[in-house]
C-alpha positions in Angstrom: 72.5 -6.3 130.1 70.9 -4.2 132.7 67.6 -6.0 132.5 69.5 -9.4 133.0 71.2 -8.1 136.1 68.0 -6.7 137.5 66.2 -10.2 136.8 69.0 -12.0 138.6 68.6 -10.7 142.1 70.7 -12.5 144.6 70.5 -13.0 148.2 73.5 -12.0 150.5 75.0 -15.6 150.1 75.2 -15.1 146.3 72.3 -17.7 145.4 69.4 -16.7 143.3 66.3 -15.7 145.3 63.2 -17.7 144.6 61.3 -16.5 141.6 64.1 -14.8 140.0 66.1 -16.1 136.9 69.4 -17.9 137.5 72.3 -17.7 135.2 72.3 -21.6 134.4 71.3 -23.5 131.4 68.6 -26.2 131.6 69.2 -29.7 130.5 66.6 -31.5 128.4 68.1 -34.9 128.9 65.2 -36.0 131.1 62.6 -35.2 128.6 64.2 -36.0 125.1 62.5 -35.3 121.8 61.9 -39.1 121.5 58.5 -38.5 123.4 59.5 -40.7 126.2 57.5 -39.7 129.3 60.6 -40.3 131.4 63.7 -42.3 131.4 63.9 -45.9 132.8 67.6 -47.0 133.0 68.1 -50.6 132.3 71.7 -50.9 133.7 72.1 -53.9 135.9 68.6 -55.3 135.2 68.3 -59.1 135.3 66.4 -59.9 132.2 64.9 -63.0 133.8 63.4 -60.8 136.5 61.5 -58.6 134.0 58.5 -60.9 134.2 56.8 -62.1 137.2 55.6 -65.7 137.7 52.0 -64.4 137.6 52.5 -63.0 134.1 54.0 -66.2 132.6 50.7 -68.2 132.0 49.0 -65.3 130.0 52.0 -65.4 127.8 51.7 -69.1 127.4 55.0 -69.6 129.1 55.0 -72.7 131.5 58.6 -72.6 132.8 61.3 -70.3 134.2 63.4 -68.3 131.9 66.9 -69.3 131.0 69.6 -66.6 131.3 71.8 -66.1 128.3 73.8 -63.6 126.3 72.9 -61.5 123.3 76.5 -60.7 121.9 75.1 -58.7 119.0 73.8 -56.2 121.6 76.5 -56.6 124.2 73.7 -57.6 126.6 72.4 -60.3 128.8 69.1 -61.8 127.8 66.5 -64.2 129.1 64.6 -66.8 127.0 61.5 -68.7 127.7 61.1 -71.7 125.3 58.0 -73.7 125.1 57.0 -76.3 122.5 56.6 -74.3 119.3 57.6 -70.8 120.4 60.5 -68.8 122.0 60.1 -65.6 123.9 63.3 -63.5 124.6 64.0 -60.3 126.6 67.1 -58.2 126.4 67.6 -54.9 128.3 70.0 -53.2 125.7 72.3 -50.6 127.3 74.9 -50.3 124.6 73.0 -48.4 122.0 69.8 -46.4 121.4 66.7 -47.5 119.5 67.8 -45.1 116.7 70.1 -47.9 115.4 67.0 -49.6 114.1 65.4 -46.5 112.6 68.6 -45.2 111.2 69.4 -48.4 109.2 72.4 -49.4 111.3 70.8 -52.8 112.1 69.3 -55.2 109.7 65.6 -55.4 109.6 62.5 -53.4 108.6 61.6 -51.1 111.6 58.2 -49.6 111.9 56.7 -47.3 114.4 54.1 -48.9 116.5 51.7 -47.8 119.3 53.6 -46.7 122.3 53.9 -49.3 125.2 53.2 -47.9 128.6 53.4 -44.6 127.0 57.0 -45.2 125.8 57.8 -45.1 122.0 58.1 -48.5 120.4 58.9 -50.0 117.1 58.5 -53.5 115.6 61.3 -55.0 113.6 60.9 -57.7 111.1 63.1 -59.5 108.5 61.3 -60.4 105.3 63.1 -63.7 105.1 61.9 -64.7 108.6 58.1 -64.3 108.8 57.9 -66.4 112.0 59.8 -63.9 114.2 59.4 -60.3 115.3 61.2 -58.0 117.6 59.7 -55.1 119.5 62.0 -52.4 120.8 60.7 -49.9 123.5 62.7 -46.6 123.8 63.2 -46.3 127.5 66.2 -44.0 127.9 69.0 -42.4 125.9 71.2 -45.1 124.6 69.0 -47.8 126.0 65.9 -49.9 124.9 64.1 -52.9 125.9 64.1 -55.6 123.2 61.4 -58.4 123.2 61.6 -61.2 120.6 59.0 -63.6 119.7 59.3 -66.5 117.3 57.0 -69.4 116.5 57.6 -72.7 114.7 55.7 -72.8 111.4 53.7 -75.9 112.4 52.6 -74.2 115.6 51.3 -70.9 114.2 47.7 -71.7 115.0 48.6 -72.1 118.8 50.3 -68.8 119.3 49.9 -65.1 118.5 51.4 -63.8 115.4 55.1 -62.9 115.9 54.7 -59.2 116.3 51.7 -59.6 118.5 53.6 -62.1 120.6 56.6 -59.8 120.9 54.4 -56.8 121.8 52.7 -58.9 124.6 56.0 -59.7 126.0 57.3 -56.1 125.9 54.0 -54.9 127.5 54.3 -57.3 130.3 57.9 -56.4 131.0 57.1 -52.7 130.9 54.4 -53.1 133.4 57.0 -54.1 135.8 59.7 -51.4 134.8 57.3 -48.5 135.2 56.5 -49.4 138.8 
């Protein structure tokens, strides 16, 4: 105990002096074990504002997004529908990405390359080969969900579903990390 008392030298006001140990505990919530470089909170984010007008053509989107709801995630979402394909973004703030990897949600989750240095997974359902979800782990209890689906007769005009979902997530993350 003597070593601790000596290490915690205090100034006259009772605050620790610079360079000395303070009797407090450190929080690791800003650097969770998930491998996130930092947290990006999605609370209050408008899903239709997650993409810029300049990004839409490269995603083969030619019209503004339509706001909607994603009740399964207790979230607002935005969808961009073009002939043959549908893109959707939902900033999910009601649960963490672990619901997918822990089996609490339906779908086969697979770790994928990080997006903007944030951990990401792709989620597919074997019975629906024309749709893929990509979830990006942005904060404790929050993730960005990007969904891309293509009509079977338009497969040759659009990226594969997981590639399309990843492109959508990458575009949104470019704006969120700014």
